[in-house]
TIMAR-332614 format. One record per residue (C-alpha): residue in one letter; x, y, z. Coordinates in steps of 0.2 Angstrom, whole numbers, plus 2048, in hexadecimal, padded with zeros to 3 digits. Layout:
<nodes>
AXYZ...
</nodes>
This chain:
<nodes>
M800800800H8078117FBI802821805V8028317FBG80F83E800L81B831808P8288287FFD8278167FCI83380F808S8317FD802R8378027F1N8428117F3K8508157FEL84E82380AS857834806P86383B813T85784A815L848840819I852836826V85884682FA84684C82FL84083C837M84D83C844F84884E849T83684984AL83983A855L844845860F837852862I82A845866S83683D873C83984E87CA82785287CS823842885M830844892A82A856896E81884F899E81F8428A5K82984F8AFK81C85C8B0P8138568C0E8248558C9S82A8668C3A81986E8C8T81B8668DAE82D86E8DBN82787F8D6K81A8808E5P81E88E8F1K827888901V81E88A911V82889591DN82789192FK8228A1937T82489B949T83789A947A83E8A5955I84A8B3951K8598B495CK85A8C3968P86A8CD967I8778CA976E8748D5985L87F8E4986T8858E0997K88A8CF991Q8938D6982H89D8E298DK8A28D3998E8A88C898AD8B28D7983L8BA8DA993K8BF8C7995H8C58C7983Y8D08D7982L8D68D9994A8E38D099DT8DC8C29A8E8E48C89B8Q8DB8D99B6V8C98D19B3Q8C28CB9C4P8B08C49C7L8A58CC9D4L8978C29DCA8898CD9E3G87A8C29E9P8748B89DAD87C8C49CDD88E8C49C7Y8988D39C1L8A98D69B9T8B58E29C1L8C68E89BAV8D38EA9C8K8E38F39C7R8EF8F59D6Y8F89059D9T9099069D2S9109159DCA91B9149ECN90C9179F8S8FA9129F7K8ED9209F9G8DE9149F8V8D290C9ECV8C79149DFI8B790C9DAL8B29109C8L89F90E9C3P89A9139B1E8899189ACW87D90A9A7Q87F905995Q892909996G8A18FE998A8AE8FD9A6T8BA903999N8AF912994P8BB91E98BK8B192E990A8BA92E9A1I8BA91D9AAN8C79159A0Y8D39239A2L8D19249B5R8D39119B6N8E49129ADE8EA9229B4L8E69219C7P8F19129CBA90191C9C7K8FB9299D4G8F991D9E2W8E79179DFS8E19059DCT8D29059D1I8C38F99D0A8B98FD9C0I8A88F49C0Q89E8EE9B1P88D8F49B6S87C8EC9B2N8738F19A3K8668FF9A3P8568F89ABE84B8F199DG83B8FB99BY84290B9A3P83B9189A2S82A9119A1S820912991A80F910999I80191C993T7FC9249A4V80892D9B0E8029239BEQ8079139B5Q81891A9B0K81C91F9C2E81790E9C9E8219049BBN83090F9BEQ83090D9D0L82F8FA9CFT83D8FA9C1L8499059CBK8468FC9DBE84C8EC9D4Y85B8F49CBK8608FE9DBS85F8ED9E5K86C8E59DAL8768F59DAN8768F59EDS87C8E39EDM88A8E69E1L88F8F69EBN8908EB9FBA89B8DE9F2V8A78EA9EAM8A98F49FAN8AE8E4A03T8BB8E29F6A8C18F49F7R8C38F4A0AK8D08E7A08Y8DC8F4A00P8E5901A0BG8DF913A0BI8CF91CA08V8C19169FCL8BB9229EEV8AD91F9E2I8AC9279D1A89B9249C8Q89392A9B8G8819309B3N8729279BAN87C91B9C4A88492A9CEA8739309D2L86D91F9D8L87C91D9E3I87792D9ECD8669269EFI86D9169F5Y87A91FA01S86C929A08Q863919A0ED87290FA13S881919A19S88B909A1CL88E908A09Q895919A08P8A791CA02N8B3929A09A8AE9359FAL8A49359EAI8A893C9D9M89993E9CDL89C9409BBS88D9479B0S8809419BDY86D9439BBR85D9399BDQ8559329ADS84292F9ADN8329339A4H82F9459A0A8229479AEF82F9429BBI83F94A9B5N83E9599C0S8389519D0L8459439CFN85494F9CCE84E95A9D9Q84E94C9E5F85F9479DFA8659599E3H85E9599F4Q8669489F8V87794F9F2A87595E9FDS870955A0DS87D947A0BE88C948A17L89793FA09P8A494AA01I89F94C9EFL8A79539DFD89A9579D2L8A29589C1Y89995B9B0L89E96199FK89B970994Y894965986D88A958990N879950991P86C95E991L8649579A1V8759589A9L87896A9A5N86696F9AAK8679679BBA87996A9C1A87597B9C7Q8679759D2R8739699DBK87F9779DEA8729839E5F86A9769F1S87C9729F7K87F9849FBQ86F985A04E873976A0FM88597EA11K88C96DA0CV89F96FA0FY8A7961A05Y89D9649F5R8A596B9E5Q89E96D9D4R8A89709C4Q8A49719B2L8B296B9A6N8B5971995N8B4963988T8B5963975V8AC952972T89B95097AG89B944989Y8AE942989Y8B8949998P8C8952995E8D494699DE8E19529A5E8D495E9ABL8CA9509B2F8D99499BCS8DE95A9C2Q8CC95E9C9I8CC94D9D2N8DD94F9D9S8DB9619DFW8CA95D9E7L8D194E9F1K8DF9599F7A8D39679FCI8C995AA08G8DA953A0FW8DE945A04
</nodes>
């Protein structure tokens, strides 16, 4: 039987052109068939993947823990000493005096959120004072209390939450002070505390309630009380009254370019101290070029001259 349009394969040989055409036709049919077989599988692969929305995002490392790890990593092991205060542990940086005679020990307490090697003032004093006869104990403080100041809607709620938060923070600060004072009293000479910012103001509050924790003298650097806007004035006025009524010798230092709240409230402390005729109180403003950073030589000069003025 002969089909019109196709060559008679039984009688004639296939031409090369026809053979090539047949091969391409067979190849096309084979590829089409393979594509049909793989279609369900590829459709499955292209389905969107289900994302597990319950996967927890890791929180960043706490600032206090970062400071502790940095101190352990970068400083000599003999300088870094742990301090246990109740259930909490702290790190202290201890440097013994290197002069012929010992004058005493200086406890250095940075502002919360700052490290024990804070370059604004603390680290300079930590390294400079031992050559002048002072052993230094720099404390790595706790982080700023979480949720302080309160973000509650009403003023009453803010006050209540702030009081609870600060009560817990001051309790830990009190325990830490007790532990570090026990360590400091093992050194010969007097005990001097140099504290920054809010921690300096909280120390005054603690000393007014427990005189057994008081050092021989206190130096405050850029001190003030932070809180919600509704309580700023009352808290800093209370702080000023505590400074004026305290029998503790106090050197109150702040900067020309400082925290605006420090600049606004410094005059109040000085005025109240004059009214109370506080003898061992001196306030000085230091000239600085970089906001928050104390000029090193002038800072040391003010501390040294004040200590000599009160007999040390």
